[in-house]
C-alpha positions in Angstrom: 1.2 6.8 -21.1 1.8 10.2 -19.5 5.5 10.1 -19.0 5.8 13.4 -17.1 6.2 11.7 -13.7 7.8 8.3 -12.9 7.4 6.3 -9.7 10.8 5.1 -8.4 10.7 2.0 -6.1 13.7 0.2 -4.5 13.7 -3.4 -5.7 13.6 -4.8 -2.1 10.5 -2.8 -1.3 8.9 -3.8 -4.6 9.4 -7.5 -3.9 8.1 -7.1 -0.3 5.0 -5.3 -1.6 4.4 -8.2 -4.1 4.8 -10.7 -1.3 2.3 -8.8 0.9 -0.3 -8.9 -1.9 0.2 -12.6 -2.4 -0.1 -13.3 1.4 -3.5 -11.5 1.5 -5.0 -13.4 -1.4 -7.9 -14.1 -1.8 -8.5 -10.6 -0.2 -7.3 -7.4 -1.7 -4.1 -6.2 0.1 -3.3 -2.5 0.6 -0.4 -0.4 1.8 1.4 2.9 1.6 4.7 4.0 0.0 6.4 7.1 1.4 9.3 9.2 0.3 10.1 12.5 -1.4 8.8 13.5 -4.8 8.6 10.4 -6.9 11.2 8.4 -4.9 9.9 5.8 -2.5 12.1 5.2 0.6 9.7 3.3 2.9 6.8 1.0 2.5 4.0 0.1 4.9 1.9 -3.0 4.7 -1.5 -2.1 6.2 -4.7 -3.9 7.0 -7.6 -3.8 4.5 -10.4 -2.5 6.7 -13.0 -4.0 4.3 -11.4 -7.5 4.4 -12.8 -7.9 0.9 -11.7 -9.7 -2.4 -13.0 -6.7 -4.4 -12.7 -3.6 -2.2 -10.0 -2.0 -0.1 -9.6 0.7 2.5 -6.4 1.3 4.4 -7.0 1.0 8.2 -7.6 4.5 9.5 -5.3 4.2 12.5 -2.5 2.8 10.4 -3.0 5.6 7.8 -2.7 8.2 10.5 0.4 6.5 11.9 2.1 6.5 8.5 1.1 10.1 7.8 2.6 11.2 11.1 5.8 9.2 10.6 6.2 10.6 7.0 5.7 14.2 8.2 8.1 13.8 11.0 10.7 12.7 8.4 9.7 15.6 6.1 8.3 13.0 3.6 5.0 12.4 2.0 2.8 9.5 0.9 4.1 9.0 -2.6 1.8 6.1 -3.5 -1.1 4.0 -2.3 -1.0 0.4 -3.4 -3.6 -2.3 -3.5 -4.0 -5.6 -5.3 -6.6 -6.9 -7.8 -7.0 -10.5 -7.2 -8.7 -11.5 -10.4 -8.5 -8.5 -12.7 -6.0 -6.4 -14.6 -3.9 -3.7 -12.9 -6.3 -0.9 -14.1 -8.3 1.3 -11.8 -11.9 0.1 -11.4 -14.8 2.6 -11.3 -14.8 2.1 -7.5 -11.0 2.8 -7.3 -11.6 6.0 -9.3 -14.5 7.1 -7.1 -12.5 6.4 -3.9 -9.3 8.2 -5.0 -8.9 11.1 -2.6 -5.1 11.7 -2.7 -4.6 13.5 -6.0 -0.9 14.1 -5.1 -0.2 10.3 -4.8 0.3 7.6 -7.3 -2.2 4.7 -7.2 -0.2 1.5 -7.7 -2.2 -1.6 -8.6 -0.7 -5.1 -8.3 -2.6 -7.7 -10.3 -2.5 -11.3 -9.2 -4.6 -12.5 -12.1 -1.6 -13.6 -14.1 1.2 -16.1 -13.6 3.6 -13.3 -12.7 2.1 -10.2 -10.9 1.6 -7.2 -13.1 2.1 -3.7 -11.6 1.0 -0.4 -13.0 1.0 3.1 -11.6 -1.8 5.7 -12.0 -2.6 9.3 -11.0 -6.3 9.9 -10.4 -7.2 13.6 -10.2 -10.8 14.7 -10.3 -11.7 11.3 -11.7 -9.2 11.7 -14.6 -6.9 8.7 -14.8 -3.4 8.8 -16.3 -0.8 6.1 -16.3 2.8 6.6 -15.3 5.9 4.5 -15.6 7.1 2.4 -12.6 10.9 2.3 -12.3 12.3 -0.6 -10.2 15.7 0.4 -8.8 17.7 -2.8 -9.0 19.6 -3.7 -5.9 18.2 -0.7 -3.9 16.7 -1.2 -0.5 14.4 0.8 1.8 12.6 0.5 5.1 9.8 -2.1 5.2 7.2 -1.9 7.9 4.4 -4.5 8.4 1.8 -2.7 10.4 -0.4 -5.8 10.2 2.0 -7.6 12.5 2.2 -4.6 14.8 -1.5 -4.4 15.2 -1.8 -8.2 15.8 1.0 -8.1 18.3 -0.6 -5.1 20.2 -3.9 -6.9 20.2 -2.4 -10.1 21.6 -0.6 -8.1 24.3 -3.8 -6.4 25.3 -5.6 -9.8 25.4 -2.8 -11.2 27.6 -3.0 -8.2 29.9 -6.8 -8.6 30.3 -6.4 -12.3 31.0 -3.7 -11.5 33.7 -6.1 -8.9 35.3 -8.9 -11.4 35.4 -6.7 -14.0 36.9 -5.6 -11.8 39.8 
């Protein structure tokens, strides 16, 4: 294990991330962790554009929103997380091919075991190295569920369209 860098996650955000992954099962869940350096301060549950049990892609609009929010706070995407529903928390060949953020950790949550297993990886030029995950006991952070925001906005749009048609 390459111990040069560690990923620090507040316990509250870690638990919410695990819950997000469980909620999406049998599909792969995905989301973004932002902060400074190796320290996560906010987490964003996003929609998996592929809606697949074996592939993930963070919704493009949600990714753009998170990048803009992070930059406005002088923060970065520290990690990209996704779940493996039936396999170990090790990057698949597809995960490695799709890794386009060399500065970020790739966090994989495996739901294949009784208790979820979580491991962090750096993937740079298809080279994979594992890094320790440090759960900061009792620490909190900002949790944002963009899945709900998207659903609520869509419901509001639908109501507005229905109201227009009714008048």
